[in-house]
C-alpha positions as CSV (number, residue, x, y, z in Angstrom):
1,X,4.9,-34.2,23.3
2,X,2.9,-33.3,26.4
3,X,2.2,-29.6,26.6
4,X,2.5,-29.7,30.4
5,X,6.3,-30.2,29.9
6,X,6.3,-26.6,28.6
7,X,4.6,-24.8,31.3
8,X,5.9,-21.2,31.4
9,X,7.9,-20.7,34.6
10,X,10.2,-18.0,33.5
11,X,9.8,-15.2,31.0
12,X,12.1,-12.5,29.7
13,X,10.3,-9.2,28.7
14,X,12.2,-6.3,27.0
15,X,10.2,-4.2,24.6
16,X,10.4,-0.8,22.9
17,X,6.7,-0.7,22.1
18,X,5.1,-1.0,25.6
19,X,1.5,-1.2,24.3
20,X,-0.3,-3.7,26.6
21,X,3.0,-5.0,28.1
22,X,2.1,-4.1,31.8
23,X,-1.2,-6.0,31.6
24,X,0.5,-8.9,29.9
25,X,3.2,-9.1,32.6
26,X,0.6,-8.8,35.3
27,X,-1.3,-11.8,33.9
28,X,1.9,-13.8,33.7
29,X,2.8,-12.9,37.3
30,X,-0.6,-14.0,38.4
31,X,0.0,-17.3,36.7
32,X,3.2,-17.8,38.8
33,X,5.7,-16.8,36.1
34,X,9.0,-15.3,37.2
35,X,9.8,-12.3,35.0
36,X,13.2,-11.1,33.9
37,X,13.5,-7.6,32.4
38,X,15.7,-4.7,31.6
39,X,15.9,-0.9,31.6
40,X,12.7,1.0,30.7
41,X,10.6,-2.1,30.5
42,X,11.6,-3.2,34.0
43,X,10.7,0.3,35.3
44,X,7.3,0.3,33.6
45,X,6.5,-3.2,35.0
46,X,7.4,-2.2,38.5
47,X,5.3,0.9,38.2
48,X,2.5,-1.4,37.2
49,X,3.0,-3.5,40.4
50,X,4.8,-6.4,38.8
51,X,7.7,-8.0,40.6
52,X,10.7,-8.1,38.3
53,X,14.2,-9.6,38.4
54,X,16.7,-7.4,36.6
55,X,18.7,-9.1,33.9
56,X,21.8,-7.5,35.3
57,X,21.2,-9.1,38.7
58,X,20.3,-12.5,37.2
59,X,23.5,-12.6,35.1
60,X,25.6,-10.8,37.7
61,X,26.8,-8.7,34.9
62,X,25.9,-4.9,34.8
63,X,24.5,-3.1,31.8
64,X,27.3,-1.2,30.2
65,X,28.0,1.4,27.5
66,X,24.6,3.2,28.0
67,X,22.7,0.0,27.7
68,X,24.4,-1.2,24.5
69,X,25.3,-4.4,26.3
70,X,22.8,-5.9,28.7
71,X,21.2,-9.2,27.4
72,X,24.2,-10.5,25.4
73,X,25.2,-13.1,28.1
74,X,25.5,-16.9,28.1
75,X,23.0,-17.2,31.0
76,X,20.4,-15.5,28.9
77,X,21.0,-17.2,25.6
78,X,21.7,-20.5,27.3
79,X,18.4,-20.3,29.1
80,X,16.6,-19.6,25.8
81,X,18.4,-22.1,23.6
82,X,18.5,-25.0,26.1
83,X,16.9,-28.1,24.6
84,X,14.7,-30.2,26.9
85,X,17.4,-32.9,27.6
86,X,19.2,-33.9,30.8
87,X,22.5,-32.9,29.3
88,X,21.4,-29.4,28.3
89,X,19.7,-28.8,31.7
90,X,22.8,-29.9,33.6
91,X,25.1,-27.8,31.4
92,X,22.9,-24.7,31.8
93,X,22.7,-25.2,35.6
94,X,26.2,-26.4,36.4
95,X,28.4,-24.6,33.9
96,X,26.4,-21.3,33.5
97,X,24.4,-21.2,36.7
98,X,21.3,-20.4,34.7
99,X,17.7,-21.5,34.5
100,X,15.5,-22.3,31.5
101,X,13.6,-19.3,30.0
102,X,10.3,-20.5,28.6
103,X,8.9,-17.3,27.0
104,X,10.6,-14.3,25.4
105,X,8.6,-11.2,24.8
106,X,10.7,-8.7,22.8
107,X,10.1,-6.1,20.1
108,X,12.8,-4.1,18.6
109,X,14.2,-0.5,18.7
110,X,12.1,1.7,16.4
111,X,14.6,1.9,13.6
112,X,12.1,2.5,10.7
113,X,10.2,5.1,12.7
114,X,13.5,6.9,13.5
115,X,14.5,7.0,9.9
116,X,11.0,8.2,8.8
117,X,11.1,10.9,11.5
118,X,14.2,12.5,9.8
119,X,16.6,11.9,12.7
120,X,20.3,12.4,12.4
121,X,22.5,9.6,11.2
122,X,24.0,9.0,14.6
123,X,20.6,8.7,16.2
124,X,19.5,6.3,13.5
125,X,22.5,4.0,14.1
126,X,21.8,3.9,17.8
127,X,18.4,2.6,17.0
128,X,19.9,-0.5,15.4
129,X,18.9,-3.2,17.9
130,X,21.5,-5.9,18.6
131,X,20.4,-7.8,21.7
132,X,16.7,-7.8,20.8
133,X,17.1,-9.6,17.4
134,X,19.5,-12.1,19.0
135,X,17.0,-13.0,21.7
136,X,14.1,-13.2,19.2
137,X,16.1,-15.4,16.8
138,X,17.3,-17.7,19.7
139,X,13.7,-18.1,21.0
140,X,12.3,-18.6,17.5
141,X,14.9,-21.2,16.7
142,X,14.1,-23.1,19.9
143,X,10.3,-22.8,19.5
144,X,10.0,-26.5,20.2
145,X,10.2,-25.4,23.8
146,X,10.1,-21.6,23.9
147,X,7.3,-19.2,23.0
148,X,8.5,-15.9,21.4
149,X,6.2,-12.9,21.3
150,X,7.0,-9.9,19.1
151,X,3.6,-8.5,18.5
152,X,1.3,-7.0,21.3
153,X,-1.6,-8.3,19.3
154,X,-0.6,-11.8,20.4
155,X,-0.5,-11.1,24.2
156,X,-4.1,-12.2,24.8
157,X,-3.8,-15.6,23.1
158,X,-0.4,-16.3,24.7
159,X,-1.6,-15.3,28.2
160,X,-4.7,-17.5,27.9
161,X,-2.5,-20.5,26.9
162,X,-0.1,-19.9,29.8
163,X,-3.0,-19.7,32.3
164,X,-4.5,-22.9,30.8
165,X,-1.3,-24.9,31.5
166,X,1.2,-24.1,28.8
167,X,1.9,-23.1,25.2
168,X,1.2,-25.6,22.4
169,X,3.6,-26.4,19.7
170,X,1.4,-25.1,16.9
171,X,1.1,-21.8,18.8
172,X,4.9,-21.6,19.3
173,X,5.6,-22.5,15.7
174,X,3.3,-19.8,14.5
175,X,4.9,-17.2,16.8
176,X,8.3,-18.3,15.7
177,X,7.4,-17.8,12.0
178,X,6.1,-14.3,12.9
179,X,9.3,-13.6,14.8
180,X,11.6,-14.5,11.9
181,X,9.4,-12.4,9.6
182,X,9.8,-9.5,12.0
183,X,13.6,-9.7,12.2
184,X,13.9,-10.2,8.4
185,X,12.0,-7.0,7.8
186,X,14.1,-5.2,10.4
187,X,17.4,-6.2,8.8
188,X,16.0,-5.4,5.4
189,X,15.1,-1.8,6.6
190,X,18.6,-1.4,8.0
191,X,20.2,-2.6,4.7
192,X,18.0,-0.4,2.6
193,X,19.0,2.6,4.8
194,X,22.7,2.0,4.8
195,X,22.9,1.2,1.0
196,X,20.7,4.2,0.3
197,X,23.4,6.7,1.3
198,X,26.0,8.1,-1.0
199,X,29.7,8.6,-0.1
200,X,28.8,11.9,1.7
201,X,26.0,10.3,3.7
202,X,23.2,11.9,1.6
203,X,20.1,9.8,0.6
204,X,20.0,8.2,-2.8
205,X,16.8,8.0,-4.8
206,X,16.9,4.2,-4.7
207,X,18.9,2.0,-2.2
208,X,21.6,-0.4,-3.3
209,X,19.6,-3.2,-1.7
210,X,15.9,-3.4,-2.0
211,X,14.1,-5.7,0.5
212,X,10.4,-6.0,0.1
213,X,8.1,-7.8,2.5
214,X,4.5,-8.7,1.9
215,X,2.0,-10.6,4.1
216,X,-0.4,-13.0,2.4
217,X,-4.0,-11.8,2.8
218,X,-5.8,-14.6,1.0
219,X,-5.8,-16.8,-2.1
220,X,-7.7,-15.5,-5.1
221,X,-9.9,-17.8,-7.1
222,X,-7.3,-17.9,-9.8
223,X,-4.9,-15.6,-11.5
224,X,-5.5,-13.6,-14.7
225,X,-6.9,-16.8,-16.2
226,X,-8.5,-19.9,-14.7
227,X,-5.4,-22.1,-15.4
228,X,-3.2,-19.7,-13.2
229,X,-3.1,-19.8,-9.4
230,X,-3.0,-16.5,-7.5
231,X,-2.9,-14.8,-4.1
232,X,-3.2,-11.3,-2.7
233,X,-0.3,-10.1,-0.6
234,X,-0.3,-6.9,1.5
235,X,2.8,-4.8,1.8
236,X,4.2,-4.4,5.3
237,X,3.5,-0.9,6.4
238,X,1.1,-0.2,3.6
239,X,-0.2,3.4,4.0
240,X,-3.7,3.9,5.2
241,X,-6.0,4.9,2.4
242,X,-4.3,2.4,0.0
243,X,-6.2,-0.6,-1.5
244,X,-4.2,-3.0,0.7
245,X,-5.7,-1.4,3.9
246,X,-9.2,-0.9,2.5
247,X,-12.0,-2.5,4.5
248,X,-14.4,-5.0,2.8
249,X,-17.9,-4.0,3.7
250,X,-19.7,-6.5,1.5
251,X,-18.2,-9.4,-0.5
252,X,-21.3,-9.9,-2.6
253,X,-21.0,-13.7,-2.3
254,X,-17.4,-13.9,-3.5
255,X,-14.0,-12.4,-2.8
256,X,-12.2,-10.0,-5.2
257,X,-10.3,-11.8,-7.9
258,X,-6.8,-11.2,-9.3
259,X,-8.2,-9.1,-12.1
260,X,-10.6,-7.3,-9.8
261,X,-7.8,-6.2,-7.5
262,X,-5.7,-4.9,-10.4
263,X,-8.7,-3.0,-11.8
264,X,-9.7,-1.6,-8.4
265,X,-6.2,-0.2,-7.9
266,X,-6.2,1.4,-11.4
267,X,-9.6,3.0,-10.6
268,X,-8.6,4.3,-7.2
269,X,-5.4,5.8,-8.6
270,X,-7.4,7.6,-11.3
271,X,-10.1,9.1,-9.0
272,X,-7.4,10.5,-6.7
273,X,-6.6,13.0,-9.4
274,X,-9.7,15.1,-8.5
275,X,-10.6,17.5,-5.8
276,X,-14.3,18.0,-6.8
277,X,-16.7,15.1,-6.4
278,X,-15.5,12.6,-9.0
279,X,-16.3,9.2,-10.3
280,X,-14.2,6.8,-12.4
281,X,-15.4,3.7,-14.2
282,X,-12.6,1.3,-15.3
283,X,-12.7,-1.8,-17.5
284,X,-9.6,-3.9,-17.9
285,X,-7.4,-1.3,-16.1
286,X,-8.4,1.5,-18.5
287,X,-10.8,4.3,-17.6
288,X,-13.9,4.1,-19.8
289,X,-15.7,7.0,-18.1
290,X,-14.6,9.8,-15.8
291,X,-16.6,12.8,-14.6
292,X,-16.7,15.6,-12.0
293,X,-19.7,17.5,-10.7
294,X,-21.0,19.4,-7.8
295,X,-22.5,16.3,-6.3
296,X,-21.4,12.6,-6.4
297,X,-24.5,11.1,-7.8
298,X,-24.3,13.4,-10.9
299,X,-20.6,12.7,-11.3
300,X,-21.2,8.9,-11.2
301,X,-24.1,9.1,-13.7
302,X,-22.0,11.2,-16.1
303,X,-19.0,8.8,-15.8
304,X,-21.2,5.8,-16.4
305,X,-23.0,7.4,-19.4
306,X,-19.6,8.5,-20.9
307,X,-19.4,4.8,-22.1
308,X,-22.4,3.0,-20.8
309,X,-21.6,-0.1,-22.8
310,X,-18.1,-0.6,-21.4
311,X,-19.2,0.5,-17.9
312,X,-21.4,-2.7,-17.6
313,X,-19.5,-5.1,-15.3
314,X,-16.8,-2.4,-14.6
315,X,-15.2,-1.2,-11.4
316,X,-16.2,2.1,-9.8
317,X,-14.2,4.5,-7.6
318,X,-15.4,7.8,-6.1
319,X,-13.6,10.3,-3.9
320,X,-16.4,11.1,-1.5
321,X,-18.5,9.0,0.9
322,X,-21.3,7.3,-1.0
323,X,-24.8,8.4,0.1
324,X,-28.2,6.9,-0.8
325,X,-28.6,9.0,-4.0
326,X,-25.4,7.7,-5.5
327,X,-26.1,4.2,-4.3
328,X,-29.4,4.2,-6.2
329,X,-27.6,5.3,-9.4
330,X,-24.9,2.6,-8.9
331,X,-27.6,-0.1,-8.3
332,X,-29.2,0.6,-11.7
333,X,-26.6,-1.4,-13.6
334,X,-24.3,-4.4,-13.0
335,X,-21.0,-3.3,-11.4
336,X,-18.3,-5.7,-10.1
337,X,-16.9,-3.5,-7.3
338,X,-17.2,-0.1,-5.8
339,X,-14.4,1.6,-3.7
340,X,-15.0,4.8,-1.8
341,X,-13.7,6.6,1.3
342,X,-16.9,5.3,3.0
343,X,-20.6,4.5,2.7
344,X,-23.5,6.0,4.5
345,X,-25.6,3.4,6.4
346,X,-28.6,3.6,4.0
347,X,-26.3,3.5,1.0
348,X,-24.6,0.4,2.3
349,X,-27.9,-1.3,3.0
350,X,-29.0,-0.5,-0.6
351,X,-25.9,-1.8,-2.3
352,X,-25.6,-4.9,-0.2
353,X,-28.8,-6.1,-1.9
354,X,-27.0,-6.2,-5.3
355,X,-25.8,-9.8,-6.0
356,X,-22.0,-10.2,-6.5
357,X,-21.3,-6.5,-5.8
358,X,-18.1,-6.0,-3.8
359,X,-17.8,-2.9,-1.6
360,X,-14.5,-1.5,-0.3
361,X,-13.9,1.5,2.0
362,X,-10.5,3.2,2.1
363,X,-11.3,5.2,5.2
364,X,-8.4,7.7,5.0
365,X,-7.7,9.3,1.6
366,X,-4.4,9.3,-0.2
367,X,-3.8,12.3,-2.5
368,X,-2.5,12.1,-6.1
369,X,0.9,13.3,-4.9
370,X,1.3,10.7,-2.1
371,X,4.9,9.3,-2.4
372,X,5.1,5.7,-3.4
373,X,7.3,3.3,-5.3
374,X,5.9,1.3,-8.2
375,X,7.4,-2.1,-9.1
376,X,7.0,-4.2,-12.2
377,X,8.3,-7.7,-12.4
378,X,10.4,-8.6,-15.3
379,X,12.3,-11.9,-16.0
380,X,14.9,-12.2,-13.3
381,X,14.3,-8.8,-11.7
382,X,12.2,-5.7,-11.0
383,X,12.1,-2.3,-12.6
384,X,11.3,0.3,-9.9
385,X,10.1,3.9,-10.2
386,X,8.6,6.6,-8.1
387,X,4.9,7.3,-8.5
388,X,3.8,9.4,-11.5
389,X,2.5,12.1,-9.1
390,X,2.4,15.1,-11.4
391,X,-0.5,16.3,-13.5
392,X,-2.5,18.5,-11.1
393,X,-1.1,21.9,-12.3
394,X,0.4,21.0,-15.7
395,X,-2.4,22.3,-17.9
396,X,-2.6,25.5,-15.9
397,X,1.1,26.0,-16.5
398,X,1.1,24.8,-20.1
399,X,2.3,26.9,-23.0
400,X,-0.2,27.8,-25.8
401,X,1.5,27.2,-29.2
402,X,-1.3,28.1,-31.6
403,X,-2.8,31.3,-32.9
404,X,-6.0,30.7,-30.9
405,X,-6.0,30.5,-27.1
406,X,-8.2,28.0,-25.4
407,X,-11.4,29.3,-23.7
408,X,-12.1,28.9,-20.0
409,X,-14.4,26.0,-20.7
410,X,-11.8,24.4,-23.0
411,X,-9.1,24.8,-20.3
412,X,-11.3,23.1,-17.8
413,X,-11.9,20.2,-20.2
414,X,-8.2,20.0,-21.1
415,X,-7.4,19.8,-17.4
416,X,-9.8,16.9,-16.9
417,X,-8.7,15.1,-20.0
418,X,-5.0,15.5,-19.1
419,X,-5.5,14.1,-15.6
420,X,-7.4,11.1,-17.0
421,X,-4.9,10.5,-19.8
422,X,-2.0,9.5,-17.5
423,X,-4.2,6.6,-16.3
424,X,-4.9,5.2,-19.8
425,X,-2.6,2.7,-21.3
426,X,-0.3,4.1,-24.0
427,X,-0.8,5.1,-26.7
428,X,-3.5,7.1,-24.9
429,X,-6.0,9.6,-26.2
430,X,-8.8,11.2,-24.2
431,X,-11.7,13.2,-25.6
432,X,-13.6,15.3,-22.9
433,X,-15.9,18.1,-22.2
434,X,-15.3,20.3,-19.1
435,X,-17.0,17.8,-16.7
436,X,-16.7,14.4,-18.2
437,X,-14.8,12.2,-20.7
438,X,-16.7,11.4,-23.9
439,X,-14.3,9.0,-25.7
440,X,-11.1,7.2,-24.8
441,X,-8.6,5.4,-27.1
442,X,-6.3,3.1,-25.1
443,X,-3.3,0.9,-25.7
444,X,-2.9,1.3,-29.4
445,X,0.3,0.8,-31.3
446,X,-0.6,3.8,-33.5
447,X,-1.4,7.2,-32.0
448,X,-3.7,8.2,-34.9
449,X,-5.6,4.9,-34.4
450,X,-6.1,5.8,-30.7
451,X,-7.6,9.1,-31.9
452,X,-9.9,7.4,-34.3
453,X,-11.1,5.0,-31.6
454,X,-11.7,7.8,-29.1
455,X,-13.6,9.7,-31.9
456,X,-15.7,6.7,-32.7
457,X,-16.5,6.1,-29.0
458,X,-17.5,9.8,-28.6
459,X,-19.7,10.0,-31.7
460,X,-21.6,13.2,-31.8
461,X,-20.2,14.2,-28.4
462,X,-16.8,14.7,-30.1
463,X,-18.1,18.0,-31.5
464,X,-16.9,20.7,-29.2
465,X,-14.8,18.3,-27.2
466,X,-11.1,18.7,-26.3
467,X,-8.4,16.0,-26.7
468,X,-5.4,15.0,-24.5
469,X,-2.5,12.8,-25.7
470,X,-0.2,11.2,-23.2
471,X,2.8,11.8,-25.6
472,X,3.6,14.0,-28.5
473,X,2.1,13.6,-32.0
474,X,4.8,12.3,-34.3
475,X,2.7,13.4,-37.3
476,X,0.0,15.9,-38.0
477,X,-2.5,13.0,-38.9
478,X,-3.6,12.7,-35.2
479,X,-4.8,16.3,-34.8
480,X,-6.2,16.2,-38.4
481,X,-8.4,13.2,-37.4
482,X,-9.4,15.0,-34.2
483,X,-10.3,18.1,-36.1
484,X,-12.5,16.0,-38.5
485,X,-14.3,14.6,-35.5
486,X,-15.0,18.1,-34.1
487,X,-12.3,18.6,-31.4
488,X,-11.6,22.3,-30.6
489,X,-8.6,22.2,-28.4
490,X,-5.6,19.8,-27.7
491,X,-3.2,19.2,-24.8
492,X,0.0,17.3,-25.4
493,X,3.6,17.3,-24.2
494,X,5.2,18.6,-27.4
495,X,8.7,17.7,-28.4
496,X,8.3,16.0,-31.7
497,X,10.5,16.8,-34.7
498,X,7.3,17.7,-36.5
499,X,5.8,19.9,-33.9
500,X,5.6,22.8,-36.4
501,X,3.6,20.6,-38.8
502,X,1.2,19.7,-35.9
503,X,0.9,23.3,-34.9
504,X,0.2,24.4,-38.4
505,X,-2.5,21.7,-38.8
506,X,-4.2,23.0,-35.6
507,X,-4.0,26.6,-36.8
508,X,-5.5,25.6,-40.2
509,X,-8.4,23.9,-38.3
510,X,-8.9,26.8,-35.8
511,X,-7.9,24.4,-32.9
512,X,-6.2,25.7,-29.8
513,X,-3.3,23.6,-28.6
514,X,-1.1,23.8,-25.4
515,X,2.2,22.0,-24.6
516,X,2.8,20.7,-21.1
517,X,6.4,19.6,-21.6
518,X,5.5,16.5,-19.6
519,X,4.9,12.9,-20.9
520,X,2.6,10.4,-19.1
521,X,3.2,7.0,-20.7
522,X,1.6,4.1,-18.9
523,X,2.7,0.6,-20.0
């Protein structure tokens, strides 16, 4: 169909987010487009020198009820939904006295922002848009003729098309898909809010209806295995500082894979636990080395050397901008990906020389206590939980249950081991000194076996180390194995029927032990 048949002659503009709308309308007016508008948008356009026809004047029907009813009129929706047939044109003109509307520029009342701002319930309800979604859906349904614009980022492309003679069907189809995505997310947010209130109007921890929306970022090479297909989707409204909003500063010849993305997220989550300069190396979602230091280069080197064999081909996350000294250390071995708040120019130049090394910058930084929901897909549904955001002060507040109190250095090591332990798959055991892990036992069915693996990995470094366990010891054999390896202090939740046996085993070995009362399983 000839694009010239869809020259934009009349546009309806009514937006809450007025970013760039005056310039957009000015460009449309310069192209000879008649502009219909309402309320605050009409005022803003007139102040910008744009001639506007008020919707109330066009429909000969005044805005009523404080603007609740203004665009819900047959002349508006007839003009939008009119098909390009003689019958529809005649009906619109003769029965309704209307004209075709060729472009609808609408974005909706800021419902989500109003909820997030802690507004009162009545104010939130007033920010449920009715006319806006109706116009958007009408225009999107009739995209064979009408262009619908819901995102200011599209103003430039649409204006260029209008000035070149008309909007193409591929452009209108893409805008329509975006519009339905926009209204679906909007309705989902309203449903989540209303089903998230109890009978007294107080917020529930989890809404009765959970609507999730993700935008496809790109296909990955394959899923967990080569015979599986995969893609990366970004959550709508993902917080800045999250992996989803991280900037790729060097793809190293290939994009991140499915497994890379899962590992990078695990690494980033772990390094957020620390305030001091810290580095985490992850392999197959489990930390293999974690360290803190007064400078980032030292922290990274200690983390890598905590398990240099496993660190080869791993993922690295740090909690400071990477400078040249750290970059030189990273460049010494093969690493799949590095994620950091940012990279100094000389560090970036150095690391970009490494083949197949992917570099990601988060920009802003999310703390370990940032609120977030975690989802896990199960057959036919999801299990949902809030983020495991505790850990920072649990060792400091822990209760010593043994005859010997831990020393200051042991407490520092216990704190580090405990923060790491919550990021290790259960059953999880972490051996550490005050600045770095020395051995990690992950994902074992038997807790004593996890201790033995951590001890084997630590070797001679187990002597004088401390141990963290993500859950209680069901038997004394775990601490007995740790004592044999040379561990001097233990942190665990406590709560086992055999706690007294475990405490007695520690006392017999001269080990200090503290109970946090908090479990950190990770499945």
